C-alpha positions in Angstrom: 0.0 0.0 0.0 1.3 3.5 -0.8 0.8 5.4 2.4 -1.1 8.6 2.6 1.0 11.7 2.1 0.2 13.2 5.5 2.9 14.7 7.7 1.1 13.4 10.8 1.9 9.7 10.0 5.1 7.8 10.0 6.7 7.5 6.5 4.2 9.4 4.5 4.2 8.6 0.8 6.2 5.4 1.2 5.2 1.9 0.1 4.5 -0.4 3.1 2.8 -3.5 4.2 -0.8 -3.2 5.5 -0.6 -2.8 9.3 -1.0 -0.8 12.4 -0.9 -0.8 16.2 -2.9 -3.0 18.6 -5.6 -1.3 20.5 -6.1 -1.7 24.3 -6.7 -5.4 25.2 -6.4 -6.4 21.5 -4.4 -9.4 20.5 -2.0 -9.2 17.5 -4.4 -11.5 15.6 -7.4 -9.2 16.3 -5.3 -6.2 15.2 -4.4 -8.0 12.0 -8.0 -8.7 11.1 -9.2 -5.1 12.1 -6.4 -3.3 10.4 -6.7 -5.3 7.1 -10.5 -4.6 7.1 -9.9 -0.9 7.8 -7.1 -0.3 5.3 -8.2 -2.5 2.3 -11.7 -3.8 3.2 -10.5 -7.4 3.1 -11.8 -10.0 5.6 -8.9 -12.2 6.7 -10.0 -15.8 7.1 -6.8 -17.9 7.1 -3.7 -16.5 8.6 -0.5 -17.8 10.2 2.0 -16.0 12.4 5.3 -15.6 10.6 7.8 -13.5 12.5 8.3 -11.0 15.4 11.1 -8.4 15.5 11.9 -4.9 16.6 12.5 -2.1 14.1 13.2 1.5 15.1 11.9 0.8 18.5 8.6 -0.6 17.2 7.6 -4.2 17.9 6.6 -5.8 14.5 4.5 -8.9 14.1 4.2 -10.3 10.6 1.6 -12.8 9.3 1.1 -14.9 6.2 -2.4 -14.5 4.8 -3.4 -17.5 2.8 -5.9 -17.3 0.0 -6.6 -16.9 -3.7 -7.1 -13.2 -4.3 -6.6 -10.4 -6.9 -5.6 -6.8 -6.4 -9.2 -5.9 -7.2 -10.3 -7.7 -4.0 -8.7 -4.9 -2.0 -10.6 -1.6 -1.8 -8.6 1.3 -0.4 -9.8 2.5 3.0 -6.5 4.2 3.7 -3.5 5.0 1.6 -3.1 6.3 -2.0 -2.7 3.1 -4.0 -2.4 -0.7 -3.8 0.0 -2.9 -5.7 1.1 -6.5 -5.6 4.8 -7.0 -5.9 6.5 -10.2 -6.9 
């Protein structure tokens, strides 16, 4: 996703994975499902935890999202543009 070009967000105008922070009392899996729905209007059904690491002081959790889908399945809720990279 090409992030919005707003000075109030980290890395405005950069390409990034879909994501966000957990809310109070929210698991990382719940955040994955909520953020994916908010950002690209996609309902995550089958996911698997992949990796946890720290980057620039941020705790990052990455997941595999399994499925057969097309770029047209993702409707922007945030960001400027979507693209699938190989």
